[in-house]
N, C-alpha and C positions, 0 to 999 in steps of 0.2 A: 584289615578293618572290617570286612564283610563277615569274617568268622567271628570277630569279637561282638559285632552287632548281633549276629544270630545267637551267640551264646547269652548275651545280655537279655535278649527278648525271651528266649527260652527260660531263662531263670526267673524273669519277672512274672511270666505267665504261670509258672509252677507256684510261685508265691501267692498269686491272686487266687488260683484254684484252691490251694490249700486254705486260703482265707475264707472261703465259702464254708467248709467244714467247720472252721473255727468259729465263724460267726453263728452257725446253727447252735452252738453250745452256750452262747452268750445270753444273758437276760436281755430281751428286746427293749428298746427305749420306751419310755412312759408316754402314753397319749394324754398329755395333760394341758396343752395350750391349743390356741385356734390353729396355728400353723400346722402342727402335727396332726390335729383333726382333719384339716383340708387335705393334708398329703395322704393320710390313711383313707379318706373317702375316695379320693381320686384313684389311688392304688386299686381299690376294690371294686369301684362302680364303673370304671372305664378300663381301656387297654393301656393306660399309663398316662400321667400328666405331660402336657405340652409346655414349652416355654411360656411363662405368664399365667398358666392355669391356677397355680396355688394362690397367687395374689388375687385373682379373679374370683375364685371360690370364697376366699376370706372376705372380699369386699361384699359379695352378695349374702354371705352368711352360709355356713356348712349345711345346716338343717334346711334352708330354704333351697339350696341347690340340690340336695339329694331328693327332696320332694318334687322339684322340677323333673329330675331324671326319671322319676316314677311316673310321670305323666308325658311321655315323649311326644304325644300329639300336640303339645304346647310348644314344642321346640322347632323352630324353622331349620329345616335340613335340605333346603332346595339346592345348595351348593352340592351336596352329596348326590343328589338326583342327577344334577347337570354332569357331574363327573362320570356317572355310570351310564349316560344316555347313549354312548357309542356301543354298549353292549346290547344288542338287539334282542337276543335270545331271553333276556331278563323278563321281558314283557310277553313272551310267547306262551301259548298253551303247549302242553306236552305234544299234542298232535301237530301243531304248527312246527315245532322244532323237529319232529320225526320226518316230516315232509319236506322241510327246508334243508335239513341236513341228513340225508338218507343213510340209514345203516344198510348193511348188505342185503338183508331180506326185502327191503323196500326197492333197493336198486335192482334185485333180481326180479321182482314182480313187474317192474317196468321192462326190463329186459325180456321177460316172457309174455309181454303184452297184456298183464293182468291190471296194471295201472297205466295211465297215460303219461307220456313224457311232457314236462312242463315246456311252455314256450318262451317264457321270460328269458332273456339271454344269460343272465348270471345263474339262474336256477338250472337252466339247460346245460350250462358248462359244468356244474357240480354234478348233475346226474350222469352226464356223459363220462366224466372222470370215474365216478363211482361204479358205473357199468363196466367200464374197462378194467377196473380192478377185479370185479367179480369174474369177468371172462378170463382174465389172466390166471386167477386161482383155479378156475375150472380146467383150464388148459394144462396147469402144472399137475393137477391130480391126474388127468388123462395121461400125461407123459410118464408120470411116476408108475401109474398102473401098467401102462405099455411096457416100461422098461423091466418092471418086475415079472412080467409075463413073457419076456423075451421077444416082444412084439413092437416094431418101430410105429409110433402113432404120429399124426399129423395134427396140426392145430385144430381146435374146435370149429365146426363149420360155421359159416356165417348164418345168423339167425334171421328168420323170415318175418321181419317186423319193421317198424319205422326206424328202429335204431341200428339196423343192420350194418351200415357204414362205420359205426363207431365201436363195435363190440368184438371186432376181429382181434384176438390177442397176438401180440408179437412175440417172436422166440427171444432167447436170452441175449444174444449178441445185439439185437435190435433194442432191447430194453436198456442195455448198457450204453449204447450209442446215444439213446434218447435222453439218458441222464446227463451224459457229457454235454450235450447240445443244450440241455436246460440250464446247466450251470453256467455255460459260457454266455447264454443269453442274458443272464441276470445283470452283467456288467453293462450291457447296453440298455436294458429296461430301466435301471435306476436313474439313468441320465434324462428320461423322459418325464414330461409333466404327468401328474397322477391319472388324468382321464385318458390320455394317449397311451400311457403305460398299460392301463387296464385293457384298452382295446387290443393293444399288441398281445397281451397275455391270452385273451380269448381267441385270438388268431393262430396261436401255437398248436401244433400237434397234440392231441389228448395225452400221450405219453409223456411229453415235455411238460404239460401243464402241472400234472400231479408229482413231478419231480423237482419243481422249482425251490421248493423250501427245504426239504431234507438235505442235511449235510452242509447247508450253507453257514459260513461264520456268522455269529450274532450281528456284527455291523452291516453285513450285506443283507441279512434277513430283515433288519429293521429299515434299512434304506429302501428295499423293495416294497414295504408295506407303508412307508412313510408318505403322508399326504392323502392316502386313499380315504374314501368315505367309509363309514362302518360297514355298509353293505359290501362294498369292493374288498375291504380287508377281510371280512368273513369269507368271501367267495374264494379269495386266493388261498386262504388256509384250508378251506373245505375241498379245494381241488386235490389236496393230498390226503386229507383226513377229516371227513365231515363231522364225526363225533367229537373231534378234538375242539371244534368251535364251541360246542356246548360245555365241555369240561373247562376249557380255559376261561370262558366268560363268568361261569358261576364261581369258579375258584377265585378269579381276579376280583370279582365284586365282593366276596366275602372279606378278603384281605384289605381292600381299599375301605370298606365300611368300617372295619376295626381301626384303621389309621385316622380317617377323616371324618367320619359321622359325628354330628353334634349330639346325636341321641345315643350316647355311649352306653348307657345301662340297657337299653333295648338291644343293642348289638352283643353285649355280653350274655344276656339272657338268651337271645336267639342261638348263640353258640352253645350255651349250657344245655338248652331244651333239645337241640338237634343231637347233641352228645347223648342225652338221656334216652331219646328215642332214635337211636343211631341206625343209619342205613349206609350200605357200602356202594359208592359210585362205580366200582368196578364190576358189579354183579349185573350182567345183561342189560335188560331194559332200564335198570335204575340209573344208568348213565343219563337217560333222558328225563328221568323222574325226580332227580335230586332238586332241580330248579323249583319245581312246583311244590315239592316237600317242604322246602324251607320258606318259600314266598307265601304259599296258600295255606299250609297246614300248621307250621311252627309259628312264624312271625306274627300272624294276627292274634295269637293266644298267649304270648309270653307273659303277659301281666293280667290275663283273665282268670277264669275259673278252670281248674285242673281238670275237671270232668269234661269240659268242652274240648280242651286239648287233647285229652285221651281219646274221645270219639272221633276227633279229626284224624289222628294218626291212624287209628284202627281202620277207618274207612279210606285212608290215603292209598292210592295205588302203589306208591313207593315201598310203604311198609308191607302191604299185602304181597307184593312180589319178593321183597327182601327175605321175609320169613315164611314164604312159600305158602301162605294160607290161601292164595288164589287157586291153588291146585287141590286143596283139601276137599275130600268127598266123604260123605257119611257112608259107612259100610251097609247100611240098610236103606239109603236114599233111593229115590226113584231111578237116578242116573246109574247107580251101582247095580240095580236090579234090572235095568233095561226096561223100565216102566215110564209112562208118561208122568208129568207133574201131577200133584194132587188136584183132583178136579174142582176143588172149591177155591183154589187160588190161581192167579195168573202165572204163567211160567217164569216171567221176569218182572221185578218191581220197576217202577219209574226210576229213571236215572237222576242222580243228584244234580243240583245246578252246577253248571260248569263242566259236567262230564262231557266226553266226546263221543258222538254217536257216528258210526261207520255204517252207511247204507249197504255196502257191498259185503258179501261173505258173512251173512248173519248166521248164527249158530242154528244147526239142524237138529233134529232128533237123532241121537246116535243109533247106529246100527248095533246088532247084538255083538258083533266082533269088537266093535269100538268100546262098548260097554264093558266087555271083558278086559279090554286093555286098561281102561280107566280104573277099574276096579282094583288093579294091582297097586295103583297109587295110593288109594285108601285114605284113611284119616291122617292128617298132618298136625302134629302137636307142637310144632315149632313156635308158632306166634302165641299159643296158649301158655306155654311154659315161660317165655320171656315176658309176656304181658304181666304175669304175676311176679316173677322173680326180679326183673329189671325195671318194669315201668310202674308197678304199683306197690305190692306188698312187701317186697324185698326177699332175700333168700331165706330169711327166718321168719316169714309173715304168717306161718301157720296153715299153710295149704299143704295138700297131699298130692301124690301123683294121681289118685282118683279125680281130684279136683281139676288137674290139668287135663285129664281125658274129657271130663264133662264140659269144661270151657271149649276145648276143641271142637266138641260135637255141636255146642251152641253156635260156633262161628262157621260151620260148614255152610257153603253157599255164598259166603262174603267173598267175592271175587272181582276180577277185572275184565272189562270188555275190550278184547283184543290188546293185551299189554304191549305187544311189538309194535302196534301202531298208535300208541298214545292213548288207549281208551281209559275211561274213568271207572269208578266203583260201580258195581251192580250186584244186586242180590239174585241168585239163581236157585229157585226152589227145588229144582230137580237134583241139586247137589246137596241139599240140606237133610240132615239126619233127623227123622222124626222121633217124637217122644219127649217125656219130661226129663230135665236134666236137674242135677242137685250140685250147687256149687257153694263151698263153705257152710254146708248145712241148709242153704236156702234153695227152696224148690223153684225152678223155672219152667213154667208150663209151656207147652208146644205153641210157638207163635211166630214161626219163621224168622225173618230178619230181626224182629223185635228182641228175640232171645239174646242175641249179641249185645244190643242196646242195654238191656237189663243187667247183663254180666258186668259191662263197663261201669254203670251207674253203681252197681253194688260194690265193686272194687274200689271206685273213687271214694266211697264213703267210710272205707274201713280205717279204724284207728292205726292199723298196721301201715297203711299207706300214708296217712298223716305223718307219722313218725319217720318213715323212709324218705319221703320227699323233703321233709324238713331237714333230715340229716344230710343229704346230698347238697341242698342249698347252703346250709352252714359249712360244709366242707369246701365249696367253691368260694364263699365269700368270707369265711372266718379263719378256719384252720383244718388241717388234716384230721384232727381229732377234736371236734367242737365240744364244748362243755354240755354234758346232759341237761343241765338246767336251761340252756338256750334251745336245744332241740326240743324239749318238752314245752317250752313257752310257744315256740312256732307251731308245734303239732296242735296244741290247744287252740291257737287262732285259726288254724287250717280247719279243724272240725267245727268250730263256732261260726266261721264265715262260709261254710259249704265249699271249702277249697279255693278261696279267693288268693291267688298267687300274690297280687300287689299287697293285700293285708298281711300275708305271712312274711313278706319282705320288710314291710314297715316295722313289724314286731322285731325282726332281726336287727335292722338298722338302729332302732331305738333302744336296743338292749344294752346293758352295761357290758356284757360279755363281748359284744362287737367292738366296743372302745377299750377293752381291757388291755394292759400292757403287753400280755402274752400273744395278742392278736396282731400287734403292730409289726410289719415286716416278717410275718410268721410263714408265709407260703413262698414257695419257689415257683417261678413263672413257667408255665408250659412253653414249648418252642413258639407257638403262635403268639402267646403273650409277650415273649421277649422280643420277637421280631417286630411286632406291632408297636410295642412300647418303645423300642429303639428308634423307629421312625418317627414316632410322635415326639419323643424327647428331644431329638436332633432337628425337627422341623423339615425333615427330608421331603423332597418332592419325587413322587413315584410317577413316571411316565409309561412304564411297562412292567407290570407285576410278575411276568413270567419267571425272571431269575430269582425273585423272592420266593416264589412257590417252589422252585428248585431246591432252594436253601431249606425250607420247611420239609421237603421230602427227605433231605440228607439228614435233618435233625431228628427224624422220626415221627413227624406229624403232618404227613400230606393231608391237605384239606379234603374232607369227605372220605378220607382213604382208609378208615379204620374197619377192618373186615369183620371182627367179631362184634356181636350186638351189645357188648358191654361198653363200647365207645372208648375214648382215650381217657386214661387215668389222669386225675389232677393231683395226685399225691406227689410229694416232693421226691421221695426216694426213687420214683420211677425215672425221673429226669436228671437226678444228680449222680454223675460219674465223670471221671476225668476226660474221656473221649468227648462226651456231650458238651462239657464245659470248655473244652479247648475249641470245639466248633463254634460255640457262642463267642468266645474270644476273637476267633478269626473273623467271624461275621462283623463284630463290633469294629475291628481294626479296617476291614474292607469298607464298611459304610463310611466311617470317618475319613478315610483316605480316598473317597470317590472311585472305589474300584469295583462298585456293584452296577453292572449295566442296567440301564433303565431307571436308575435312582440317582438323583443329584443332592449333594450335601454341601452346605455353604458354612464354613467354620467361622468366618467373620460374623455372619448374621447370628449365628448361635451365640458367640461370646458377647455381642453387642445386646442381646436380649437378656443377659443376666441382670438381675437387680443390682448387683455391685458395680456394674458398668455404667449405670445411670448417674448423671450429675458429676461425673468425674472431670469434665472440662477436657477430655481428650476424645479422639476418635477411636473407638475400640477396634474398629476394622484395621485402621493404620497401625495401631499398636500391636496387633498380632503379628505382623510380618517382622517388625524390628522391636520387639518388646525388651525393655530394658529391666523388666522385673518378671522373669518367667514364673515365679512363685505366685504372683497375683493372677496370671493367666490360669494357672492350675486351679486356684481357689475359684475363680469365676466359672470354670467348667464344672467344678463340683457343685457349685451353687445351682447352675443351670440344669444339670443332668440328674442330680441326686438332691437337690433342694438343701444342699449343705450337709445332708446326714450321711457322712462318710466316716468310716472308722480311722482311728489313727494308723492302724497296720496298713490299710489301703493307701491312705495319703502318704505315708512314709515310704512305702515301697515304690510308688510311682515317682515321688520326689527324688529318692536316692538314685533311682536308675535311669530316669528321663530328664529330670528338670536340672540336676546339678551341673555346673559347668565341666567338671571333670569327665563326666559320662557323655555329655553332648559333644565334647571334643573327640571322643573315640568313635562317634558315629559319623566319620567323614564330614565333620561340621566345624570348620576352622573358626566360624563366627560364633560358635558355642550358643546358637539359638535353639532352644528346644523345639522339637517337632510337636506342635500343639495338636495336630490331628491325631498322632499317636496317643497323646494324653486322653483326648476325647474317646478314642477307641478303647483304651484300656479301662477307662471309667464305665463304658458300657459293659465291659467284660467282668467287672468288679463284682465281689460277693454282694455289696449293697444293692447294685442294679439288678441282680438276679432275682432279688426277693421282693415281695410286695405285701 
């Protein structure tokens, strides 16, 4: 029977995957009534409708609901903020994150006595574990060097500072024994009350502390963290990997916002603009800069003026670091020539509001040798090129290589004050290239930092920028190949409104092209859109986003994990292939059958929320278990998950292979009751659910 079950499921999955390619060739449904308008609006302005959303939008009025989404400040999202309150790093400055969850350079600075050891117990434990890891790596390097030279070396000597007792590295057998002890200690720790458990963890030897979580089965890992306060939970995670706290919290918050925020359009736009101004979380200091990049640079400007957003990203430490402009130096700048700054100007401009000042280790005038070393780094054109190609004009925007070089010269001196320690934007006159620059035929007189600002304002006003930004927005919200008439109308609004993003979106949402039949269910969801919409459609409750984040990694869209500056593609052909669709089908089945750790799904609640279940005089939840009419259950699920918009091919495929008595009897089911969880999972993997 198991073999038959596997064969039936494999054949069914094959049919549904083939159905997606078939569906792409069909003429989409006509958007002609209020229900379809509500479905279309929810598909495009949110991460997918929840049970009851279609009726709620129809009751409010589609146009009124869309206008409300364009004004997120009028929407109460306090429940979302409460859900995120346990992620403490979301409210920290970059410097606070760096000091709370130290990377190796900070730990080594404490180890060498250049920074003081924190005294607060949790912070001290985190630093102690971090220093222990640094010392272990140093010891491994020394042993490796000694082995290569044929010399037997001993462990690194104890350091002469206040941390001496905690930085003596252990040898390999001792490490292995510590890991075994740590794992055996977990069984006892999870039986303790949270505060007592935390006290016991702090009392463990440092080697055991940072081996508590690695390699633990998921249930034990969650039991160890269960009941701890946010600070305690962060401490336990940081004992092994401080940077992971920052990564996990910003990624978890993004997914949870996509699923639960009432301000859905704001979340869709935050994702869109982050992708447009992409940075990579895996590049050095950007691991700590992503949170502020999204929170302080992207989110406040998603519905404002494009010029303001452009300037914010250009001065954002995350972008300066990601595209290396913080290292760019003018070939004829005072720094390159070993000269002091221009006598008529201060060496450094005042820092921007919110930037972090570090009193220690302020930059000094470079020696001649250092000047020679820095000269070799020279002018960096990375940001200048991406600024015009990806951020503003587009690849065919009419600029030349000469323009790229001139823009790069204008942005010399735009840098970061100590990026490894969370510093903010600062302009350094000594790095700035003197002289007039010419960009797109426009002369920019020598004016220090203001040259870069003039370039940004010039680019933001270009017709090519208006067209490029309008095209990208239309691709995200309408179709992969939006009608030129729509793009032109949006670009016209952009230029007339001085780049007002809200006004451009209003033009798009009110256009006939947005509501045209060819736009309805015309786009394939990205992995993030698919996962988020699945969770929203089923009303699932997420208590731990980490397994879901791992799913997105497998599907090819790790959050903040796109390394090229192009960001993730939203075009359908990138995400449509048999392997990817099979992953989506497996995810849908795992979700519907409650096999996703950290996520709970209630099939009874889902079916009872269907409009067709209301007023029937029966308890839908009870009817689920002993349904006398499995076909009605299938129809309810189709109505709830797909608003009834399911093709005959998909309906018949599921009915023939899952619902009919002959098939259910083959599935080790003598009562011939269909597995309604499987029906729900297959609908999530259906061609119709993949599209929006």
